[in-house]
DSSP file (Angstrom, degrees, kcal/mol; ACC not computed):
  #  RESIDUE AA STRUCTURE BP1 BP2  ACC     N-H-->O    O-->H-N    N-H-->O    O-->H-N    TCO  KAPPA ALPHA  PHI   PSI    X-CA   Y-CA   Z-CA
    1    1 A X              0   0    0      0, 0.0     2,-0.0     0, 0.0     0, 0.0   0.000 360.0 360.0 360.0 134.9   42.9   73.4  101.2
    2    2 A X     >  -     0   0    0      1,-0.1     4,-2.1     4,-0.0     5,-0.2  -0.178 360.0 -91.7 -87.1-179.6   40.4   76.2  101.5
    3    3 A X  H  > S+     0   0    0      1,-0.2     4,-2.1     2,-0.2     5,-0.1   0.889 125.2  48.5 -60.0 -43.4   40.5   79.7  100.2
    4    4 A X  H  > S+     0   0    0      2,-0.2     4,-2.6     1,-0.2    -1,-0.2   0.854 108.7  54.1 -70.2 -34.0   42.0   81.1  103.5
    5    5 A X  H  > S+     0   0    0      2,-0.2     4,-2.5     1,-0.2    -1,-0.2   0.906 109.9  47.4 -63.5 -41.6   44.7   78.4  103.5
    6    6 A X  H  X S+     0   0    0     -4,-2.1     4,-2.5     2,-0.2    -2,-0.2   0.898 112.4  49.4 -66.2 -40.2   45.7   79.4   99.9
    7    7 A X  H  X S+     0   0    0     -4,-2.1     4,-2.6     2,-0.2    -2,-0.2   0.914 111.1  49.8 -64.1 -42.5   45.7   83.1  100.9
    8    8 A X  H  X S+     0   0    0     -4,-2.6     4,-2.7     1,-0.2    -2,-0.2   0.931 112.3  47.4 -62.3 -45.0   47.9   82.3  103.9
    9    9 A X  H  X S+     0   0    0     -4,-2.5     4,-2.6     2,-0.2    -2,-0.2   0.896 112.0  50.2 -63.4 -40.3   50.3   80.3  101.8
   10   10 A X  H  X S+     0   0    0     -4,-2.5     4,-2.4     2,-0.2    -1,-0.2   0.916 112.6  46.5 -64.0 -43.3   50.5   83.1   99.2
   11   11 A X  H  X S+     0   0    0     -4,-2.6     4,-2.6     2,-0.2    -2,-0.2   0.918 112.7  50.2 -64.2 -43.4   51.1   85.7  101.9
   12   12 A X  H  X S+     0   0    0     -4,-2.7     4,-2.3     2,-0.2    -2,-0.2   0.905 111.6  48.4 -62.1 -42.2   53.8   83.5  103.5
   13   13 A X  H  X S+     0   0    0     -4,-2.6     4,-2.3     2,-0.2    -1,-0.2   0.905 112.1  48.8 -64.9 -41.6   55.5   82.9  100.1
   14   14 A X  H  X S+     0   0    0     -4,-2.4     4,-2.3     2,-0.2    -2,-0.2   0.896 111.4  49.7 -65.2 -40.0   55.4   86.6   99.4
   15   15 A X  H  X S+     0   0    0     -4,-2.6     4,-2.5     2,-0.2    -2,-0.2   0.906 111.2  49.1 -65.5 -41.7   56.9   87.4  102.8
   16   16 A X  H  X S+     0   0    0     -4,-2.3     4,-2.8     2,-0.2    -2,-0.2   0.908 111.2  50.0 -63.9 -41.1   59.6   84.8  102.3
   17   17 A X  H  X S+     0   0    0     -4,-2.3     4,-2.5     2,-0.2    -2,-0.2   0.907 111.2  48.5 -63.9 -41.7   60.4   86.3   98.9
   18   18 A X  H  X S+     0   0    0     -4,-2.3     4,-2.3     2,-0.2    -2,-0.2   0.910 112.7  48.2 -64.8 -41.5   60.6   89.8  100.3
   19   19 A X  H  X S+     0   0    0     -4,-2.5     4,-2.6     2,-0.2    -2,-0.2   0.912 111.2  50.4 -64.2 -42.1   62.9   88.6  103.1
   20   20 A X  H  X S+     0   0    0     -4,-2.8     4,-2.8     2,-0.2    -2,-0.2   0.906 109.9  50.4 -62.8 -41.3   65.1   86.8  100.6
   21   21 A X  H  X S+     0   0    0     -4,-2.5     4,-2.6     2,-0.2    -1,-0.2   0.903 110.8  49.1 -63.1 -40.1   65.3   89.9   98.5
   22   22 A X  H  X S+     0   0    0     -4,-2.3     4,-2.7     2,-0.2    -2,-0.2   0.907 111.0  50.2 -64.4 -40.9   66.3   91.9  101.6
   23   23 A X  H  X S+     0   0    0     -4,-2.6     4,-2.7     2,-0.2    -2,-0.2   0.925 112.4  46.8 -62.2 -44.1   68.9   89.2  102.4
   24   24 A X  H  X S+     0   0    0     -4,-2.8     4,-2.7     2,-0.2    -2,-0.2   0.908 112.7  49.6 -64.0 -41.1   70.3   89.4   98.9
   25   25 A X  H  X S+     0   0    0     -4,-2.6     4,-2.4     2,-0.2    -2,-0.2   0.911 112.2  47.8 -64.0 -41.7   70.3   93.2   99.0
   26   26 A X  H  X S+     0   0    0     -4,-2.7     4,-2.4     2,-0.2    -2,-0.2   0.903 112.8  48.6 -66.1 -40.5   72.1   93.1  102.4
   27   27 A X  H  X S+     0   0    0     -4,-2.7     4,-2.4     2,-0.2    -2,-0.2   0.903 111.7  49.2 -65.8 -40.3   74.7   90.6  101.1
   28   28 A X  H  X S+     0   0    0     -4,-2.7     4,-2.4     2,-0.2    -2,-0.2   0.910 111.9  48.7 -65.1 -41.4   75.3   92.7   97.9
   29   29 A X  H  X S+     0   0    0     -4,-2.4     4,-2.3     2,-0.2    -2,-0.2   0.905 112.0  49.0 -64.6 -40.9   75.7   95.8  100.0
   30   30 A X  H  X S+     0   0    0     -4,-2.4     4,-2.3     2,-0.2    -2,-0.2   0.897 111.6  49.4 -65.4 -39.9   78.2   94.0  102.3
   31   31 A X  H  X S+     0   0    0     -4,-2.4     4,-2.3     2,-0.2    -2,-0.2   0.902 110.9  49.6 -66.1 -40.5   80.1   92.7   99.3
   32   32 A X  H  X S+     0   0    0     -4,-2.4     4,-2.6     2,-0.2    -2,-0.2   0.907 111.1  49.6 -64.2 -41.6   80.3   96.1   97.8
   33   33 A X  H  X S+     0   0    0     -4,-2.3     4,-2.6     2,-0.2    -2,-0.2   0.895 109.8  51.3 -64.9 -39.3   81.5   97.6  101.1
   34   34 A X  H  X S+     0   0    0     -4,-2.3     4,-2.3     2,-0.2    -2,-0.2   0.921 111.2  47.9 -62.0 -44.2   84.2   94.9  101.4
   35   35 A X  H  X S+     0   0    0     -4,-2.3     4,-2.5     2,-0.2    -2,-0.2   0.918 111.8  49.9 -62.3 -43.3   85.4   95.6   97.8
   36   36 A X  H  X S+     0   0    0     -4,-2.6     4,-2.2     1,-0.2    -2,-0.2   0.911 110.7  50.1 -60.7 -42.7   85.4   99.4   98.6
   37   37 A X  H  X S+     0   0    0     -4,-2.6     4,-2.6     2,-0.2    -2,-0.2   0.901 111.2  48.4 -63.6 -41.5   87.5   98.7  101.8
   38   38 A X  H  X S+     0   0    0     -4,-2.3     4,-2.0     2,-0.2    -2,-0.2   0.906 111.2  49.6 -66.8 -41.3   90.0   96.5   99.9
   39   39 A X  H  <>S+     0   0    0     -4,-2.5     5,-2.5     1,-0.2     6,-1.0   0.889 113.1  47.6 -64.3 -37.9   90.4   99.1   97.2
   40   40 A X  H ><5S+     0   0    0     -4,-2.2     3,-1.2     4,-0.2    -2,-0.2   0.918 110.5  51.1 -67.9 -42.8   90.9  101.8   99.8
   41   41 A X  H 3<5S+     0   0    0     -4,-2.6    -2,-0.2     1,-0.3    -1,-0.2   0.837 108.9  52.1 -64.1 -31.8   93.4   99.6  101.8
   42   42 A X  T 3<5S-     0   0    0     -4,-2.0    60,-0.7    -5,-0.2    59,-0.4   0.572 118.1-115.4 -79.8  -8.7   95.4   99.0   98.5
   43   43 A X  T < 5S+     0   0    0     -3,-1.2    -3,-0.2    -4,-0.4    -2,-0.1   0.627  84.9 114.8  87.7  13.3   95.5  102.8   98.0
   44   44 A X  S   <S+     0   0    0     -5,-2.5     2,-0.3    -6,-0.2    -4,-0.2   0.771  79.9  10.9 -89.2 -27.0   93.4  102.8   94.8
   45   45 A X  S    S-     0   0    0     -6,-1.0    -2,-0.2    -9,-0.1     4,-0.1  -0.839  72.2-111.8-139.3 176.0   90.4  104.8   96.1
   46   46 A X  S    S-     0   0    0     -2,-0.3     3,-0.1     3,-0.1    -6,-0.1   0.251  78.4 -81.5 -92.5  11.1   89.3  106.8   99.1
   47   47 A X  S    S+     0   0    0      1,-0.5     2,-0.2   -11,-0.2    -7,-0.1   0.282  98.3 121.2 105.4  -8.0   86.9  104.1  100.1
   48   48 A X  S    S-     0   0    0      1,-0.1    -1,-0.5   -12,-0.1    -2,-0.1  -0.501  71.8 -90.2 -83.6 159.0   84.1  105.1   97.7
   49   49 A X        -     0   0    0     -2,-0.2     2,-0.4     1,-0.1    -1,-0.1  -0.227  42.2 -99.7 -67.1 156.8   82.9  102.7   95.1
   50   50 A X        +     0   0    0     -3,-0.1     2,-0.2     3,-0.1    -1,-0.1  -0.620  51.4 177.7 -73.5 131.9   84.4  102.5   91.6
   51   51 A X     >  -     0   0    0     -2,-0.4     4,-1.6    -3,-0.1     3,-0.4  -0.709  47.7 -92.3-126.6 177.9   82.3  104.4   89.2
   52   52 A X  T  4 S+     0   0    0     -2,-0.2     4,-0.4     1,-0.2    -2,-0.0   0.839 124.1  56.0 -59.2 -32.7   82.4  105.2   85.5
   53   53 A X  T  4 S+     0   0    0      1,-0.2    -1,-0.2     2,-0.1     4,-0.2   0.798 120.1  24.5 -75.5 -29.1   84.1  108.4   86.4
   54   54 A X  T  > S+     0   0    0     -3,-0.4     4,-2.5     2,-0.1     5,-0.2   0.407  92.4  97.6-116.4   2.5   87.1  106.9   88.3
   55   55 A X  H  X S+     0   0    0     -4,-1.6     4,-2.8     1,-0.2     5,-0.2   0.891  84.6  50.5 -61.2 -41.2   87.3  103.4   86.8
   56   56 A X  H  > S+     0   0    0     -4,-0.4     4,-2.3     2,-0.2    -1,-0.2   0.905 112.2  47.5 -64.5 -40.4   90.1  104.3   84.4
   57   57 A X  H  > S+     0   0    0      2,-0.2     4,-2.2     1,-0.2    -2,-0.2   0.924 113.9  46.7 -66.2 -44.9   92.2  105.9   87.2
   58   58 A X  H  X S+     0   0    0     -4,-2.5     4,-2.5     1,-0.2    -2,-0.2   0.924 113.7  49.1 -62.8 -44.3   91.7  102.9   89.5
   59   59 A X  H  X S+     0   0    0     -4,-2.8     4,-2.6    -5,-0.2    -2,-0.2   0.898 110.0  51.1 -62.3 -41.5   92.5  100.4   86.7
   60   60 A X  H  X S+     0   0    0     -4,-2.3     4,-2.3     2,-0.2    -1,-0.2   0.908 111.6  47.3 -64.0 -41.9   95.6  102.4   85.8
   61   61 A X  H  X S+     0   0    0     -4,-2.2     4,-2.1     2,-0.2    -2,-0.2   0.918 113.6  47.5 -65.9 -42.6   96.9  102.3   89.4
   62   62 A X  H  X S+     0   0    0     -4,-2.5     4,-2.5     1,-0.2    -2,-0.2   0.897 112.1  50.2 -65.2 -39.8   96.1   98.6   89.7
   63   63 A X  H  X S+     0   0    0     -4,-2.6     4,-2.7     2,-0.2    -2,-0.2   0.892 108.9  51.9 -65.7 -39.6   97.9   97.8   86.4
   64   64 A X  H  X S+     0   0    0     -4,-2.3     4,-2.3     2,-0.2    -1,-0.2   0.916 111.5  46.9 -63.0 -42.5  100.9   99.8   87.5
   65   65 A X  H  X S+     0   0    0     -4,-2.1     4,-2.9     2,-0.2     5,-0.2   0.912 111.3  52.2 -64.3 -41.5  101.1   97.9   90.7
   66   66 A X  H  X S+     0   0    0     -4,-2.5     4,-2.4     1,-0.2    -2,-0.2   0.932 110.8  47.1 -58.5 -46.7  100.6   94.6   88.8
   67   67 A X  H  X S+     0   0    0     -4,-2.7     4,-2.3     2,-0.2    -1,-0.2   0.907 113.2  48.4 -64.0 -42.0  103.5   95.5   86.4
   68   68 A X  H  X S+     0   0    0     -4,-2.3     4,-2.5     1,-0.2    -2,-0.2   0.931 113.7  46.3 -63.9 -46.1  105.8   96.5   89.3
   69   69 A X  H  X S+     0   0    0     -4,-2.9     4,-2.6     2,-0.2    -2,-0.2   0.868 111.3  52.6 -66.1 -36.1  105.0   93.3   91.3
   70   70 A X  H  X S+     0   0    0     -4,-2.4     4,-2.3    -5,-0.2    -1,-0.2   0.935 111.9  44.7 -63.9 -46.6  105.5   91.1   88.2
   71   71 A X  H  X S+     0   0    0     -4,-2.3     4,-2.3     2,-0.2    -2,-0.2   0.905 113.3  51.7 -64.3 -41.4  108.9   92.6   87.5
   72   72 A X  H  X S+     0   0    0     -4,-2.5     4,-2.3     1,-0.2    -2,-0.2   0.931 111.6  46.6 -60.1 -47.2  109.9   92.3   91.2
   73   73 A X  H  X S+     0   0    0     -4,-2.6     4,-2.6     1,-0.2    -2,-0.2   0.891 110.9  51.7 -64.1 -40.3  108.9   88.7   91.3
   74   74 A X  H  X S+     0   0    0     -4,-2.3     4,-2.3     2,-0.2    -1,-0.2   0.896 109.9  49.6 -63.7 -39.7  110.7   87.9   88.0
   75   75 A X  H  X S+     0   0    0     -4,-2.3     4,-2.4     2,-0.2    -2,-0.2   0.920 111.6  48.1 -66.5 -42.8  113.9   89.5   89.4
   76   76 A X  H  X S+     0   0    0     -4,-2.3     4,-2.5     1,-0.2    -2,-0.2   0.931 112.5  49.3 -62.1 -44.2  113.7   87.5   92.6
   77   77 A X  H  X S+     0   0    0     -4,-2.6     4,-2.2     1,-0.2    -2,-0.2   0.887 110.1  51.7 -62.2 -38.7  113.1   84.3   90.7
   78   78 A X  H  X S+     0   0    0     -4,-2.3     4,-2.1     2,-0.2     5,-0.3   0.939 111.0  46.8 -62.6 -47.0  116.1   85.1   88.4
   79   79 A X  H  X S+     0   0    0     -4,-2.4     4,-2.5     1,-0.2    -2,-0.2   0.913 112.4  49.9 -63.4 -41.9  118.4   85.6   91.4
   80   80 A X  H  < S+     0   0    0     -4,-2.5    -1,-0.2     1,-0.2    -2,-0.2   0.891 111.7  49.8 -63.1 -38.0  117.2   82.4   93.1
   81   81 A X  H  < S+     0   0    0     -4,-2.2    -2,-0.2    -5,-0.2    -1,-0.2   0.877 127.5  20.7 -69.5 -38.4  117.7   80.5   89.9
   82   82 A X  H  < S+     0   0    0     -4,-2.1    66,-0.2    -5,-0.1    -2,-0.2   0.538  99.8 113.0-108.6  -8.7  121.3   81.6   89.2
   83   83 A X     <  -     0   0    0     -4,-2.5     2,-0.4    -5,-0.3    64,-0.2  -0.182  68.2-113.5 -74.6 157.1  122.4   82.8   92.6
   84   84 A X  E     -A  146   0A   0     62,-2.6    62,-2.3     1,-0.1     2,-0.1  -0.708  39.4-115.8 -80.8 134.5  125.0   81.5   94.9
   85   85 A X  E     +A  145   0A   0     -2,-0.4    30,-0.5    60,-0.2     2,-0.3  -0.463  52.7 136.9 -73.7 144.4  123.5   80.1   98.1
   86   86 A X  E     -AB 144 114A   0     58,-2.3    58,-2.2    -2,-0.1     2,-0.3  -0.865  45.5 -98.3-159.9-166.8  124.4   81.8  101.4
   87   87 A X  E     -AB 143 113A   0     26,-2.3    26,-2.9    -2,-0.3     2,-0.4  -0.944  25.9-162.3-130.0 154.8  122.9   83.0  104.6
   88   88 A X  E     -AB 142 112A   0     54,-2.9    54,-2.9    -2,-0.3     2,-0.5  -0.999   8.4-157.0-139.6 140.3  121.8   86.4  105.7
   89   89 A X  E     -AB 141 111A   0     22,-2.0    22,-3.0    -2,-0.4     2,-0.6  -0.970  25.0-128.4-114.1 126.6  121.1   88.1  109.1
   90   90 A X  E     + B   0 110A   0     50,-2.3    49,-3.6    -2,-0.5    20,-0.2  -0.630  32.2 170.8 -76.1 120.1  118.8   91.1  109.1
   91   91 A X  E     +     0   0A   0     18,-3.1     2,-0.3    -2,-0.6    19,-0.2   0.511  64.7  17.5-108.1  -8.9  120.6   93.8  111.0
   92   92 A X  E     - B   0 109A   0     17,-1.3    17,-2.5    45,-0.1     2,-0.3  -0.962  56.0-175.5-161.6 145.5  118.2   96.7  110.2
   93   93 A X  E     + B   0 108A   0     -2,-0.3     2,-0.4    15,-0.2    15,-0.2  -0.942   6.6 175.0-148.8 122.7  114.7   97.2  109.0
   94   94 A X  E     - B   0 107A   0     13,-1.9    13,-3.0    -2,-0.3     2,-0.4  -0.994  31.3-127.5-131.8 128.0  112.9  100.5  108.2
   95   95 A X  E     - B   0 106A   0     -2,-0.4    11,-0.2    11,-0.2    -2,-0.0  -0.613  17.4-156.8 -69.7 123.0  109.4  100.9  106.8
   96   96 A X  E     -     0   0A   0      9,-2.5    -1,-0.2    -2,-0.4    10,-0.1   0.655  31.5-121.5 -78.0 -15.0  110.0  103.3  103.8
   97   97 A X  E    S+     0   0A   0      8,-0.5     2,-0.2     1,-0.4     9,-0.1   0.289  73.0 126.9  88.2 -10.3  106.4  104.5  103.8
   98   98 A X  E     -     0   0A   0      7,-0.3     7,-1.7     2,-0.0    -1,-0.4  -0.537  40.8-165.6 -78.6 147.2  105.9  103.2  100.2
   99   99 A X  E     - B   0 104A   0      5,-0.2     2,-0.4    -2,-0.2     5,-0.2  -0.994  13.9-170.8-134.9 141.9  103.0  100.9   99.5
  100  100 A X  E >  S- B   0 103A   0      3,-2.2     3,-2.2    -2,-0.4   -57,-0.1  -0.986  85.5 -13.4-130.8 122.3  102.2   98.7   96.6
  101  101 A X  T 3  S-     0   0    0     -2,-0.4   -58,-0.2   -59,-0.4     3,-0.1   0.793 130.3 -57.5  54.7  29.1   98.7   97.1   96.5
  102  102 A X  T 3  S+     0   0    0    -60,-0.7     2,-0.3     1,-0.3    -1,-0.3   0.360 112.1 120.6  87.7  -5.8   98.5   98.2  100.1
  103  103 A X  E <   -B  100   0A   0     -3,-2.2    -3,-2.2   -61,-0.1    -1,-0.3  -0.737  61.5-119.1 -96.9 141.3  101.6   96.3  101.2
  104  104 A X  E     -BC  99 128A   0     24,-0.5    24,-2.1    -2,-0.3     2,-0.4  -0.447  13.6-140.1 -81.8 148.9  104.6   98.1  102.8
  105  105 A X  E     - C   0 127A   0     -7,-1.7    -9,-2.5    22,-0.2    -8,-0.5  -0.867  19.4-161.3-101.2 139.7  108.2   98.2  101.4
  106  106 A X  E     -BC  95 126A   0     20,-3.2    20,-2.7    -2,-0.4     2,-0.7  -0.911  18.6-135.5-119.9 148.0  111.0   98.0  103.9
  107  107 A X  E     -BC  94 125A   0    -13,-3.0   -13,-1.9    -2,-0.4     2,-0.4  -0.928  33.6-168.1 -98.3 114.4  114.7   98.9  103.6
  108  108 A X  E     -BC  93 124A   0     16,-3.7    16,-3.3    -2,-0.7     2,-0.6  -0.839  19.9-149.5-107.6 140.1  116.6   96.0  105.1
  109  109 A X  E     -BC  92 123A   0    -17,-2.5   -18,-3.1    -2,-0.4   -17,-1.3  -0.952  24.2-172.6-102.0 124.1  120.2   95.8  106.0
  110  110 A X  E     -BC  90 122A   0     12,-2.9    12,-2.8    -2,-0.6     2,-0.8  -0.974  21.9-144.8-125.2 124.4  121.3   92.2  105.6
  111  111 A X  E     -BC  89 121A   0    -22,-3.0   -22,-2.0    -2,-0.5     2,-0.4  -0.800  27.8-158.3 -86.1 112.8  124.7   90.8  106.6
  112  112 A X  E     -BC  88 120A   0      8,-3.4     8,-2.1    -2,-0.8     2,-0.5  -0.759  11.9-169.3-100.1 136.5  125.4   88.2  103.9
  113  113 A X  E     -B   87   0A   0    -26,-2.9   -26,-2.3    -2,-0.4     2,-0.4  -0.987   2.4-173.9-127.0 123.1  127.8   85.3  104.3
  114  114 A X  E >   -B   86   0A   0     -2,-0.5     3,-2.3   -28,-0.2   -28,-0.1  -0.876  42.1 -90.4-109.7 146.9  128.9   83.1  101.4
  115  115 A X  T 3  S+     0   0    0    -30,-0.5     3,-0.1    -2,-0.4    -1,-0.0  -0.336 113.6  11.5 -57.5 128.7  131.0   80.1  101.9
  116  116 A X  T 3  S+     0   0    0      1,-0.3     2,-0.3    -2,-0.1    -1,-0.3   0.529 113.0  96.0  82.4   7.0  134.6   81.0  101.7
  117  117 A X  S <  S-     0   0    0     -3,-2.3    -1,-0.3     3,-0.0     2,-0.2  -0.891  77.9-105.7-128.4 157.5  134.0   84.7  101.9
  118  118 A X        -     0   0    0     -2,-0.3    -4,-0.2     1,-0.1    -6,-0.1  -0.540  48.1 -98.5 -74.8 145.3  134.0   87.4  104.5
  119  119 A X        -     0   0    0     -2,-0.2     2,-0.3    -6,-0.1    -6,-0.2  -0.323  46.3-178.2 -61.7 148.1  130.5   88.6  105.6
  120  120 A X  E     -C  112   0A   0     -8,-2.1    -8,-3.4    -3,-0.1     2,-0.4  -0.948  24.7-110.0-144.0 163.6  129.3   91.9  104.0
  121  121 A X  E     -C  111   0A   0     -2,-0.3     2,-0.4   -10,-0.2   -10,-0.2  -0.820  24.6-167.9-105.5 136.1  126.3   94.1  104.3
  122  122 A X  E     -C  110   0A   0    -12,-2.8   -12,-2.9    -2,-0.4     2,-0.7  -0.961  16.7-141.9-117.8 135.7  123.6   94.5  101.6
  123  123 A X  E     -C  109   0A   0     -2,-0.4     2,-0.4   -14,-0.2   -14,-0.2  -0.896  30.7-175.5 -94.0 118.4  120.9   97.2  101.6
  124  124 A X  E     -C  108   0A   0    -16,-3.3   -16,-3.7    -2,-0.7     2,-0.6  -0.961  24.0-146.3-124.8 130.6  117.8   95.5  100.2
  125  125 A X  E     +C  107   0A   0     -2,-0.4     2,-0.4   -18,-0.2   -18,-0.2  -0.839  31.9 173.5 -91.4 125.0  114.4   96.9   99.4
  126  126 A X  E     -C  106   0A   0    -20,-2.7   -20,-3.2    -2,-0.6     2,-0.5  -0.996  33.1-133.3-139.7 135.0  111.8   94.3  100.2
  127  127 A X  E     -C  105   0A   0     -2,-0.4     2,-0.5   -22,-0.3   -22,-0.2  -0.782  30.7-175.5 -85.9 127.3  108.0   94.2  100.2
  128  128 A X  E     -C  104   0A   0    -24,-2.1   -24,-0.5    -2,-0.5     2,-0.1  -0.984  19.4-134.7-130.1 123.5  106.8   92.5  103.4
  129  129 A X    >>  -     0   0    0     -2,-0.5     3,-1.3   -26,-0.1     4,-0.7  -0.424  24.0-118.7 -72.6 150.6  103.2   91.8  104.3
  130  130 A X  G >4 S+     0   0    0      1,-0.3     3,-0.6     2,-0.2     4,-0.4   0.826 113.8  61.8 -57.2 -30.8  102.0   92.6  107.8
  131  131 A X  G 34 S+     0   0    0      1,-0.2    -1,-0.3     2,-0.1     3,-0.1   0.765 114.1  32.4 -68.2 -24.8  101.3   88.9  108.2
  132  132 A X  G X> S+     0   0    0     -3,-1.3     3,-1.3     1,-0.1     4,-0.5   0.310  85.2 107.5-113.4   7.6  104.9   87.9  107.7
  133  133 A X  G X< S+     0   0    0     -4,-0.7     3,-1.6    -3,-0.6    -2,-0.1   0.856  74.8  58.7 -57.4 -37.9  106.7   91.0  109.2
  134  134 A X  G >4 S+     0   0    0     -4,-0.4     3,-1.2     1,-0.3    -1,-0.3   0.787  96.8  62.7 -65.2 -24.9  107.8   89.1  112.3
  135  135 A X  G <4 S+     0   0    0     -3,-1.3    -1,-0.3     1,-0.3    -2,-0.2   0.704 105.6  47.0 -70.1 -18.4  109.7   86.7  110.1
  136  136 A X  G << S+     0   0    0     -3,-1.6    -1,-0.3    -4,-0.5    -2,-0.2  -0.023  83.4 137.5-113.2  28.7  111.9   89.6  108.9
  137  137 A X    X   -     0   0    0     -3,-1.2     3,-2.2     1,-0.1   -47,-0.3  -0.342  68.9 -81.1 -72.0 155.9  112.6   91.1  112.3
  138  138 A X  T 3  S+     0   0    0      1,-0.3   -47,-0.2   -45,-0.1    -1,-0.1  -0.344 119.4  29.0 -56.0 132.5  116.1   92.4  113.1
  139  139 A X  T 3  S+     0   0    0    -49,-3.6    -1,-0.3     1,-0.4     2,-0.2   0.230  87.2 129.6  98.7 -12.5  118.3   89.4  114.2
  140  140 A X    <   -     0   0    0     -3,-2.2   -50,-2.3   -50,-0.2     2,-0.4  -0.485  49.9-138.7 -77.7 148.7  116.5   86.8  112.1
  141  141 A X  E     +A   89   0A   0    -52,-0.2     2,-0.3    -2,-0.2   -52,-0.2  -0.867  24.0 177.5-109.5 139.6  118.5   84.5  109.9
  142  142 A X  E     -A   88   0A   0    -54,-2.9   -54,-2.9    -2,-0.4     2,-0.3  -0.960  33.7-110.4-138.4 152.6  117.5   83.5  106.3
  143  143 A X  E     -A   87   0A   0     -2,-0.3    14,-3.0   -56,-0.2    15,-1.1  -0.634  43.5-171.8 -73.9 143.9  118.8   81.6  103.4
  144  144 A X  E     -AD  86 156A   0    -58,-2.2   -58,-2.3    -2,-0.3     2,-0.4  -0.944  23.2-142.6-135.5 158.2  119.7   83.9  100.5
  145  145 A X  E     -AD  85 155A   0     10,-2.4    10,-1.9    -2,-0.3     2,-0.5  -0.980  20.7-150.5-116.6 136.9  120.7   83.6   96.9
  146  146 A X  E     -AD  84 154A   0    -62,-2.3   -62,-2.6    -2,-0.4     8,-0.2  -0.929  20.4-116.6-114.2 127.8  123.3   86.1   95.7
  147  147 A X    >   -     0   0    0      6,-2.7     3,-0.6    -2,-0.5     6,-0.2  -0.429  20.7-143.0 -59.8 124.2  123.5   87.3   92.1
  148  148 A X  T 3  S+     0   0    0      1,-0.2     3,-0.2   -66,-0.2    -1,-0.2   0.736  99.2  46.2 -66.5 -21.3  126.8   86.1   90.8
  149  149 A X  T 3  S+     0   0    0      1,-0.3     2,-0.3     4,-0.1    -1,-0.2   0.638 125.9  25.8 -94.6 -15.1  127.3   89.3   88.7
  150  150 A X    X   -     0   0    0     -3,-0.6     3,-2.4     3,-0.2    -3,-0.5  -0.755  62.0-165.8-149.4  97.0  126.3   91.7   91.5
  151  151 A X  T 3  S+     0   0    0      1,-0.3    -3,-0.1    -2,-0.3    -1,-0.1   0.577  87.5  68.8 -64.7  -7.0  126.8   90.6   95.1
  152  152 A X  T 3  S+     0   0    0     -6,-0.1     2,-0.7   -30,-0.1    -1,-0.3   0.570  85.2  80.8 -84.1  -8.8  124.6   93.5   96.3
  153  153 A X    <   +     0   0    0     -3,-2.4    -6,-2.7    -6,-0.2     2,-0.3  -0.877  61.6 161.4-100.5 116.8  121.5   91.8   94.7
  154  154 A X  E     -D  146   0A   0     -2,-0.7     2,-0.4    -8,-0.2    -8,-0.2  -0.889  25.8-156.2-130.1 162.1  120.1   89.1   96.9
  155  155 A X  E     -D  145   0A   0    -10,-1.9   -10,-2.4    -2,-0.3     2,-0.3  -0.997  26.4-118.1-135.0 139.3  116.8   87.2   97.2
  156  156 A X  E     -D  144   0A   0     -2,-0.4   -12,-0.3   -12,-0.2   -76,-0.1  -0.588  25.6-178.6 -75.8 135.9  115.6   85.5  100.3
  157  157 A X              0   0    0    -14,-3.0   -13,-0.2    -2,-0.3    -1,-0.1   0.442 360.0 360.0-113.3  -5.0  115.2   81.7   99.9
  158  158 A X              0   0    0    -15,-1.1   -14,-0.1     0, 0.0    -2,-0.1   0.303 360.0 360.0-147.7 360.0  113.8   81.0  103.4
């Protein structure tokens, strides 16, 4: 290979490296924008990146949501573990406007029926993702577990 061939290869390698750096930079920028969008959708930021100045605030909000969701999940698991099985029909659903990690909370009216008992209505606050909202539409029927010590506490089992 001659001098010009080596120069051409060197130039080609440098151009590829520059293109690769641009690709990496574009990918990093896209990833940062995706992270910013997710943090904004969850309600933690206004869409701007997390910085040294707002990191503690963002972390505190995320930790509070984590703690709330953890307690919520533990309570649902407890009711499912000890609850009496029954069925429930959703008779009302209202978005409360509250959000946790970007997901909406709904106030549901559920007509609960336990074997050997008359149906009764429970007002239940439930976080429902937009992807599963149609499953909790008015008129849908679900399996439920009812807390034996408080029949107003239920958890959906289906």
